[in-house]
N, C-alpha and C positions, 0 to 999 in steps of 0.2 A: 747300355740299352738305349740311352738318349741318342747317340749317334746313329744307331740302327733305325730308331723311329724317325729321325730326321731324313735318312736315306729313303725310307718308305714314303714319307710325305713328298719328297722331291720327285720320286717315281710317279706318284699319284698325280702331281701337278703336271709333269711331262705328259702323262697319258691324257689328262684333261685338255691340255693345250693342243696335243695332236688331234684329239677327237674334235675339238672346236674348229681347228683349221681345216681338217678334211671335210667336215660338214659344210662349213662356209664355202670352201672351194668347189665342191660338187654342186651345191645349190646355185652358186654364182656363175661358174664357168660352164657347167653342163646343163643345169635346169634353166639357166638365164633368169633366175629369181633375183635380179640385181639388187633392188631396193630392200627386199626382205632379208636376203643373205647378209647385206651390209650392216644389219643391225649390230653385228659384233665388231664392226670396224670403228675405231676411235675417230672422232670428228677431226682431230689434228694428225691423222694418219700420215706417217712420213714415208715417202716414196723414193726409191733409189733407181727405178727404171727411168731413163732420161726422156722417154716418150709420154710419160703419164705425170700429171701434176700432183703436188702434195695435197693432202686433205681428202676426207671422205667424199664430200659432194663432187669435186672434180673427178675423182676416181669412178664414182657411180655414173656420172654423166658421160665420161669417156667410154665406158663399157656398154652403157645403154645404146649409144650410137654404134659401137662396134658390132653388137649383136643384131641390131637392125640391118646393118650392112652384111653380116655373116650369120644368118639364122641357124645354119647347120654346124656352127663352130662347137668343138668339143675339146676337153682337156682331160685325158685319161690319166689318172694317178697310177703310176707303176710301182713306186715304193715311197716310203716315208721314214723319217727319223726325227727324233726330238732330243734336245739336250738343254737343260735349264729352261730359259724362256724362249728358245728358238725351235721352230719346226721347219723341216726341210721336206719338200715334195719333189720327186723326180717325175716329170709329166711328159706325155706325148700329146702335143697340142696340134689340132688340125682345124682348118676353116670349113672344110667339107669332105665328103667321102673320097674325092679324087686327089686331095692334098696329101703329099708325103709328110708334111708337117714340120714341126720343130721339136727338138729335145730341149726341155726347159728344166732348170732347177730353180724352184721358188723357195725363198727363205723368208719366213714370217717371224716377227717378234711379238710375243703375247704378254700383256701386262694386265693383271686384274680382270681376266676374262674378256679382254678386248684385243683385237689385232691392232698394233700401234705402229708397225714398221714393216717394210718389204724390200727385198733385194731379189734380183733374178739374173740368171745366166741363160742365154738362148742361143741354140745352134741349129741351123737348118739340117734336116734329114736328107742326105744326098741320095741320088739314084744308084750310085755304085760306091762300094767301100773296099778298102784294102784287106778286109777280113769278113768273115761270115757271122759275126757276133751280134749284129744289130746294135742300135744305140740304147736299147732297153733291156 
């Protein structure tokens, strides 16, 4: 019974981490509530995207400027997954309604209810593809 209870606890934690990241992501990247949403980002946030500096304050500053420059920017979450302390988001990110956008996989590491680390893989959505499946 102990192992079964532990599995339930792990699932609950994964669900909580996924909910935390999805709420953060929507508030930050879609509602542009940058400072408010970043309350769940650790001060020593570790960033693996080479265009964004480490730390919560530089992350917030970077995107405050980005959203001033791109006020119609959106990031539609298409699907999510969680495992242990990691949460994955598959996202269609656009700067405005005319932008084909980018297919993004964001990976966040959550520790004690705070987002502590981030990786992403970004691919431009092309005008034509070799199949009819879309990237989403």
